[in-house]
C-alpha positions as CSV (number, residue, x, y, z in Angstrom):
1,M,25.7,-2.8,23.7
2,L,26.4,-5.3,26.8
3,L,24.2,-8.2,28.0
4,N,22.8,-7.9,31.2
5,E,20.2,-9.0,33.5
6,T,17.1,-7.5,31.5
7,H,18.0,-10.2,28.9
8,D,17.8,-13.0,31.2
9,P,15.6,-15.5,29.3
10,S,14.4,-16.8,32.7
11,L,12.7,-13.6,33.4
12,Q,8.8,-13.9,34.3
13,S,6.5,-10.8,34.3
14,W,3.4,-10.6,36.6
15,V,1.9,-9.5,33.3
16,A,0.6,-12.7,32.2
17,S,0.1,-11.8,28.5
18,A,3.9,-11.1,28.4
19,H,4.6,-14.9,28.2
20,K,2.2,-15.9,25.2
21,A,3.9,-17.7,22.5
22,D,3.1,-15.3,19.9
23,T,3.7,-11.8,21.8
24,D,6.0,-9.3,20.5
25,F,6.4,-7.6,24.0
26,P,7.6,-9.9,26.5
27,I,9.7,-8.5,29.3
28,Q,12.9,-8.6,27.5
29,N,11.9,-6.4,25.0
30,L,9.9,-3.2,26.7
31,P,9.9,-0.8,23.9
32,H,8.6,2.7,23.9
33,G,5.9,4.5,22.1
34,V,3.3,7.3,22.9
35,F,-0.3,6.4,23.2
36,R,-4.1,7.7,24.5
37,R,-7.2,5.6,24.8
38,Q,-9.0,5.8,21.6
39,Q,-11.6,8.5,20.8
40,S,-10.8,10.2,23.8
41,T,-9.4,13.7,24.8
42,E,-6.7,12.2,26.8
43,A,-3.4,13.7,27.0
44,W,-1.0,11.6,24.8
45,R,1.6,10.1,26.9
46,G,4.6,7.6,27.0
47,G,4.4,4.0,27.4
48,V,6.1,0.9,27.4
49,A,4.7,-2.0,25.9
50,I,4.5,-5.4,27.9
51,G,2.4,-8.5,26.7
52,D,-1.0,-7.0,25.2
53,A,-0.9,-4.0,27.7
54,I,0.9,-0.7,27.9
55,L,2.4,0.5,31.0
56,D,1.4,4.1,31.2
57,L,4.5,6.1,32.1
58,A,2.6,9.1,33.2
59,A,0.6,7.2,35.6
60,L,3.7,5.7,36.6
61,A,5.1,8.9,37.4
62,A,2.4,10.3,39.4
63,L,2.4,7.5,41.6
64,P,4.0,8.2,45.2
65,S,7.8,7.6,45.5
66,H,7.7,4.7,47.7
67,E,5.4,2.8,45.0
68,R,8.1,3.2,42.1
69,P,11.3,3.2,44.1
70,M,14.5,3.8,41.6
71,D,17.4,5.9,41.5
72,D,17.7,9.6,40.5
73,E,18.8,8.8,37.0
74,A,15.8,6.4,36.0
75,A,13.4,8.8,37.8
76,Q,14.6,11.8,35.8
77,A,14.6,9.0,32.4
78,L,10.8,8.2,33.5
79,L,9.7,11.8,33.7
80,A,11.3,12.4,30.2
81,A,9.8,8.8,28.7
82,S,6.2,9.8,30.1
83,Q,5.9,12.9,27.6
84,A,4.0,13.2,24.5
85,R,7.1,12.7,22.8
86,L,10.3,10.7,23.5
87,N,12.8,13.4,22.4
88,E,13.5,14.6,25.8
89,L,14.2,11.0,26.8
90,M,16.4,10.3,23.7
91,A,18.4,13.5,24.4
92,L,19.4,11.8,28.0
93,G,21.8,9.6,26.6
94,P,22.6,5.9,27.0
95,A,23.2,5.9,30.8
96,A,19.5,7.3,31.4
97,W,18.2,4.8,28.9
98,R,19.6,1.6,30.4
99,A,18.9,3.2,34.3
100,L,15.2,3.3,33.4
101,R,15.1,-0.2,31.5
102,L,16.6,-1.8,34.4
103,A,14.1,-0.2,37.0
104,L,10.9,-1.3,34.9
105,S,12.2,-4.6,34.4
106,R,13.0,-5.3,37.9
107,A,9.5,-3.9,38.9
108,L,7.5,-5.8,36.3
109,R,9.0,-8.9,37.3
110,V,7.0,-12.0,39.1
111,G,7.5,-11.2,43.0
112,A,8.0,-7.5,42.6
113,P,6.8,-5.6,45.5
114,Q,5.4,-2.8,43.2
115,A,3.1,-5.0,41.1
116,A,-0.3,-4.1,43.1
117,A,0.3,-0.5,42.6
118,W,2.1,-0.6,39.0
119,R,-1.0,-3.0,37.6
120,A,-3.4,0.0,37.9
121,C,-1.1,1.8,35.5
122,L,-1.7,-0.8,32.5
123,V,-4.0,0.0,29.5
124,P,-4.8,-2.4,27.1
125,Q,-3.3,-2.2,23.9
126,A,-6.6,-2.9,22.1
127,E,-8.1,0.2,23.7
128,A,-5.2,2.6,22.7
129,E,-4.2,4.4,19.8
130,Y,-0.7,5.7,18.9
131,R,1.2,8.7,17.8
132,L,4.5,9.3,16.0
133,P,6.6,8.6,19.2
134,V,9.2,11.3,18.2
135,E,9.4,14.6,16.6
136,V,11.0,13.7,13.4
137,G,13.3,16.8,12.7
138,N,14.8,15.3,9.8
139,Y,14.7,12.3,7.8
140,T,17.4,10.7,5.6
141,D,16.9,7.4,3.7
142,F,19.8,5.1,2.3
143,F,20.0,2.5,0.0
144,T,22.1,-0.3,2.0
145,S,20.9,-3.5,0.3
146,S,23.1,-4.5,-2.6
147,H,20.3,-7.2,-3.4
148,H,17.5,-4.6,-3.8
149,A,20.1,-2.5,-5.8
150,L,20.8,-5.3,-8.3
151,N,17.1,-6.7,-8.2
152,A,15.8,-3.4,-9.1
153,G,18.1,-2.0,-11.5
154,R,17.8,-5.8,-13.2
155,V,14.1,-4.9,-14.0
156,F,15.1,-2.4,-16.4
157,Q,18.7,-3.5,-17.5
158,P,18.8,-7.1,-17.2
159,G,22.7,-8.2,-16.5
160,R,23.4,-4.4,-14.7
161,E,25.5,-4.6,-11.9
162,L,26.3,-2.0,-8.9
163,L,27.3,1.4,-9.5
164,P,31.0,1.7,-8.2
165,Q,29.8,4.1,-5.5
166,F,27.9,1.7,-3.8
167,K,30.6,-0.4,-2.7
168,W,32.5,3.0,-1.1
169,L,29.8,4.8,0.8
170,P,26.4,4.2,2.1
171,I,24.3,6.2,-0.5
172,G,21.3,8.1,0.8
173,Y,19.1,11.1,-0.2
174,H,17.1,13.6,2.2
175,G,13.7,12.6,3.0
176,R,10.5,14.7,3.9
177,A,9.9,14.5,7.8
178,S,6.9,16.4,7.5
179,T,5.0,13.1,5.8
180,V,6.1,10.5,8.1
181,A,3.1,9.0,9.7
182,I,2.2,6.2,12.2
183,S,1.0,3.0,11.7
184,D,-2.6,3.0,10.7
185,T,-2.8,6.1,9.2
186,P,-4.5,5.6,5.7
187,L,-2.3,6.5,2.6
188,Q,-4.0,9.0,-0.2
189,R,-2.7,7.7,-3.6
190,P,-0.8,10.6,-4.7
191,A,-0.8,12.5,-8.2
192,G,2.5,13.5,-10.2
193,Q,4.2,13.7,-13.7
194,I,4.2,10.7,-15.4
195,L,5.7,9.6,-18.9
196,L,3.4,7.0,-20.3
197,P,5.0,4.5,-22.7
198,G,5.3,6.1,-26.4
199,Q,4.5,9.4,-25.2
200,Q,6.9,12.5,-25.8
201,Q,5.6,14.5,-22.7
202,P,4.4,13.8,-19.2
203,V,0.7,13.7,-17.8
204,Y,-0.4,14.7,-14.2
205,A,-2.3,12.1,-12.8
206,P,-2.3,9.6,-9.9
207,T,0.1,7.0,-9.8
208,R,-0.3,3.6,-11.4
209,Q,2.5,2.0,-9.5
210,L,2.2,2.7,-6.0
211,D,4.7,0.4,-4.3
212,F,5.8,-0.6,-0.7
213,E,9.5,-0.6,0.7
214,L,10.3,-2.9,3.4
215,E,12.9,-0.8,5.9
216,L,13.7,-0.1,9.4
217,A,13.9,3.1,11.0
218,V,16.8,4.1,12.9
219,L,15.9,6.9,15.5
220,V,18.9,8.8,16.7
221,G,19.1,9.6,20.5
222,T,21.9,12.2,21.7
223,G,23.2,12.9,18.4
224,N,26.2,15.1,17.5
225,A,27.1,19.0,17.4
226,L,27.4,21.0,14.3
227,G,30.9,20.2,12.6
228,Q,31.6,17.0,15.0
229,T,32.1,13.7,13.4
230,L,31.6,10.2,14.9
231,S,33.6,6.9,15.0
232,L,31.9,4.0,14.6
233,A,31.9,3.4,18.0
234,Q,30.5,6.9,18.8
235,A,27.8,6.4,16.3
236,E,26.5,3.3,18.3
237,Q,26.2,5.3,21.4
238,Q,23.7,8.0,19.7
239,L,21.2,5.2,18.6
240,F,18.0,5.2,20.8
241,G,16.3,2.4,19.0
242,L,14.5,0.8,15.5
243,C,11.1,0.6,14.2
244,L,9.8,-0.4,11.0
245,L,9.4,1.7,8.1
246,N,7.4,1.5,4.9
247,D,8.7,4.1,2.6
248,W,5.9,3.9,0.0
249,S,7.0,4.8,-3.4
250,A,5.6,6.0,-6.8
251,R,7.5,3.9,-9.4
252,D,5.9,6.1,-12.5
253,F,7.2,9.0,-10.9
254,Q,10.4,8.1,-9.9
255,A,11.3,6.8,-13.3
256,W,10.4,10.0,-14.8
257,E,11.7,12.5,-12.2
258,Y,15.1,10.5,-10.8
259,Q,17.3,12.2,-13.2
260,P,19.6,14.2,-12.6
261,L,19.0,14.9,-8.7
262,G,17.1,11.9,-7.5
263,P,13.8,11.2,-6.1
264,L,11.2,13.7,-5.1
265,L,7.2,13.2,-5.7
266,A,8.0,9.7,-5.8
267,K,9.0,9.4,-2.2
268,N,7.8,12.4,-0.3
269,F,3.8,11.8,0.2
270,H,3.7,9.4,3.0
271,S,6.1,7.3,5.0
272,T,4.6,4.8,7.7
273,I,6.6,3.8,11.0
274,S,5.5,1.4,13.6
275,P,4.7,3.0,17.1
276,W,7.1,0.9,19.0
277,V,10.6,1.7,19.3
278,V,12.6,-1.1,20.1
279,T,15.6,0.0,22.3
280,Q,19.6,-0.6,21.0
281,E,19.9,-2.2,24.7
282,A,16.8,-4.8,23.9
283,L,18.7,-5.6,20.7
284,A,21.9,-6.7,22.3
285,P,21.2,-10.4,22.3
286,F,20.6,-10.4,18.7
287,R,23.8,-8.8,17.2
288,V,25.5,-10.6,14.4
289,A,28.5,-10.6,12.2
290,Q,28.4,-8.5,9.3
291,P,28.3,-10.9,6.2
292,A,31.4,-11.0,4.5
293,R,31.5,-8.7,1.2
294,P,32.3,-10.6,-2.3
295,V,36.0,-11.1,-2.7
296,N,36.7,-8.7,-5.3
297,D,35.1,-5.9,-3.5
298,P,37.1,-3.0,-2.0
299,A,37.4,-2.7,1.9
300,P,35.6,0.1,3.2
301,L,37.6,3.1,3.9
302,P,39.2,3.3,7.4
303,Y,36.7,6.1,9.2
304,L,34.0,3.2,7.8
305,S,35.5,0.0,9.2
306,N,36.6,-1.6,12.5
307,T,36.9,-5.2,13.7
308,E,34.0,-5.0,16.5
309,D,31.4,-3.4,13.8
310,Q,32.0,-6.2,11.1
311,A,31.9,-9.2,14.3
312,H,28.5,-7.5,15.6
313,G,27.3,-4.7,13.5
314,A,24.5,-6.5,12.0
315,L,21.1,-8.0,13.6
316,A,19.7,-11.0,13.4
317,I,16.2,-10.0,12.7
318,T,13.7,-11.5,10.4
319,L,11.4,-9.2,8.2
320,E,8.0,-10.0,6.7
321,V,5.8,-8.5,4.2
322,F,1.9,-9.3,4.2
323,L,-0.9,-8.0,1.6
324,S,-4.4,-7.7,2.2
325,S,-7.0,-6.8,-0.7
326,A,-10.4,-5.0,0.2
327,T,-12.0,-8.1,-1.1
328,M,-9.7,-10.2,1.0
329,R,-11.0,-8.4,4.3
330,E,-14.7,-8.4,3.2
331,Q,-14.3,-12.5,2.9
332,G,-12.6,-12.7,6.0
333,M,-9.2,-14.2,4.4
334,P,-6.1,-13.7,6.2
335,P,-3.4,-11.3,4.8
336,L,-1.2,-13.1,2.1
337,H,2.5,-13.5,3.2
338,L,4.3,-12.1,0.0
339,S,8.2,-12.2,1.4
340,S,10.4,-13.0,4.1
341,G,14.3,-12.3,4.8
342,P,16.7,-11.5,7.3
343,A,17.9,-7.8,8.1
344,S,21.2,-8.7,7.8
345,N,20.9,-8.4,3.9
346,M,22.5,-5.0,4.3
347,Y,25.7,-4.3,2.6
348,W,26.4,-1.4,5.2
349,T,25.9,-1.7,8.7
350,I,23.4,0.7,11.1
351,N,26.6,2.3,12.6
352,Q,28.4,2.8,9.2
353,I,25.3,4.8,7.9
354,V,25.4,7.0,10.9
355,T,29.0,7.4,10.8
356,H,29.1,8.3,7.3
357,H,26.0,10.8,7.9
358,A,28.3,12.9,10.3
359,S,31.6,12.4,8.4
360,N,31.1,15.7,6.9
361,G,30.2,17.7,10.3
362,C,26.3,17.1,9.7
363,N,24.8,17.3,13.2
364,L,22.3,14.7,13.9
365,N,19.7,15.5,16.7
366,P,17.3,13.4,18.8
367,G,14.6,12.3,16.8
368,D,16.2,12.2,13.7
369,L,15.1,9.2,11.3
370,L,17.4,7.0,9.2
371,G,15.8,4.7,6.9
372,T,18.0,1.7,5.9
373,G,16.5,1.5,2.5
374,T,14.7,-1.4,1.1
375,I,16.0,-4.5,2.6
376,S,15.9,-7.3,0.0
377,A,17.2,-11.1,-0.2
378,P,19.0,-12.4,-3.6
379,T,15.8,-14.8,-4.2
380,R,12.5,-13.9,-4.8
381,D,11.0,-15.2,-1.5
382,G,12.8,-12.2,0.2
383,F,12.4,-9.3,-2.2
384,G,11.0,-6.2,-0.1
385,S,9.0,-4.2,-2.7
386,L,6.5,-5.3,-5.4
387,L,9.2,-3.9,-8.0
388,E,11.0,-6.8,-7.4
389,L,8.7,-9.1,-6.8
390,T,6.4,-8.5,-9.7
391,Q,9.3,-7.8,-12.2
392,G,8.1,-4.2,-12.6
393,G,4.7,-5.7,-13.7
394,R,5.6,-8.2,-15.7
395,D,5.0,-11.1,-13.7
396,P,1.9,-10.3,-11.6
397,I,0.9,-11.7,-8.2
398,T,-2.1,-13.7,-7.7
399,L,-4.1,-13.2,-4.5
400,P,-6.4,-16.0,-2.6
401,T,-9.3,-14.0,-4.3
402,G,-8.0,-14.8,-8.0
403,E,-7.2,-10.8,-8.2
404,A,-3.9,-10.1,-9.8
405,R,-1.4,-7.4,-8.5
406,T,1.2,-5.7,-10.5
407,F,1.5,-2.6,-7.9
408,L,-1.1,-1.7,-5.2
409,E,-4.7,-0.9,-5.7
410,D,-7.0,1.3,-3.8
411,G,-8.2,-0.6,-0.5
412,D,-5.2,-2.7,-0.3
413,E,-3.4,-2.8,3.2
414,V,0.3,-3.7,3.4
415,I,1.6,-5.0,6.7
416,L,5.1,-5.5,8.0
417,R,6.2,-7.3,10.5
418,A,9.8,-8.3,12.5
419,T,11.0,-10.5,15.0
420,A,14.5,-10.8,16.6
421,S,15.8,-14.4,17.5
422,A,18.9,-15.7,18.7
423,D,19.5,-19.4,20.5
424,G,19.2,-18.9,24.3
425,F,17.6,-15.7,24.2
426,V,13.8,-15.1,24.0
427,S,12.5,-13.6,21.0
428,I,11.3,-10.2,20.6
429,G,9.0,-8.4,18.2
430,F,8.4,-4.9,16.6
431,G,4.5,-4.8,16.4
432,D,2.9,-4.3,13.0
433,C,3.4,-1.1,10.6
434,R,0.4,-1.0,8.4
435,A,-1.7,1.3,6.1
436,I,-4.5,1.0,3.5
437,V,-4.2,2.7,0.3
438,L,-7.1,5.2,-0.5
439,P,-8.2,6.6,-4.0
440,A,-6.8,9.6,-4.9
441,R,-8.6,13.0,-4.1
């Protein structure tokens, strides 16, 4: 993805809030989402975030053509982007996505003649509610962070090393698309089978080891036909964008059910994604080299390796996790910062996981969601789960109220945030990915 005029750090918007120092959504970002006004019966429709506002794309599409001048490709993309889901836009492909982004960027700049007409199409984000931006047809979660694999494995077996397969292929499992939920959707504590210490048979009970997982969600754009494979270069052209993903986990269910076929109830009860999809094009300035593998690790097989992906396949994104208990919120305390680390702490690139997923002819479709798996650092300040942060519950976290946490309690709220930054460019953010834990039914 090449740099172009939409990435120019000198661009200024007539939407004043797009210039606030702490905004996630300057004019250089322009992420897509689906919204309506809170407590309304309005139709869901597509929008683009700009500062603390939303550009209502359905209202924009309804303007007379002379008030929204754009070429035919951008106009077609605008109609698709204004719908109640983004799948139609995603199916149009990169040329249409670029045409729409360019048209929106130019019209949102200071001095644009469209400003007066377009101002009426703005909705304050504070007045909006959101739904899933895409119809998620399939969800696959990967396991791309070697640091997470080692940290989690050593909670149970000190000195444990990576399984040999981890260094040869991006490991993943098929998730549950129906339980992917938008940010701010409460999480009901799930029940399942647990084998308690010292017992010979399991019990059915609410999880006692509810955990978060800090991930990125990769949203497929055009996809590939059944039986078609994708090269690394082709894989990049299939991707529409990224959002944040919290793939909640019940660690006690997981420990009991994991063998022989992997996770099921431990993972399929709820997965939270952030409402704004940051496009691949918006992320172009933040491409960085994939960190070098340890000297003795094998080189990827040819279908998973090329020089371009190694030179630019990672992203300069800082990921953060915050925790707020019910008591903290009652006392007006800010959320506690738990960890922070770079998204480049992935052993496999995003293009590699897409290429591998399609390498057997599996067809990926517009709106399919691929999770990166928990992204963790080698040190505690960058751990991406409570399993790692508390060493499986052996080292509790103390909250500002004096409360202790080994795993999540009812009333706890987990907030994920992310910022992409690079020298010479305007930083862009992803918005919050958050949910509160409710008691089990």
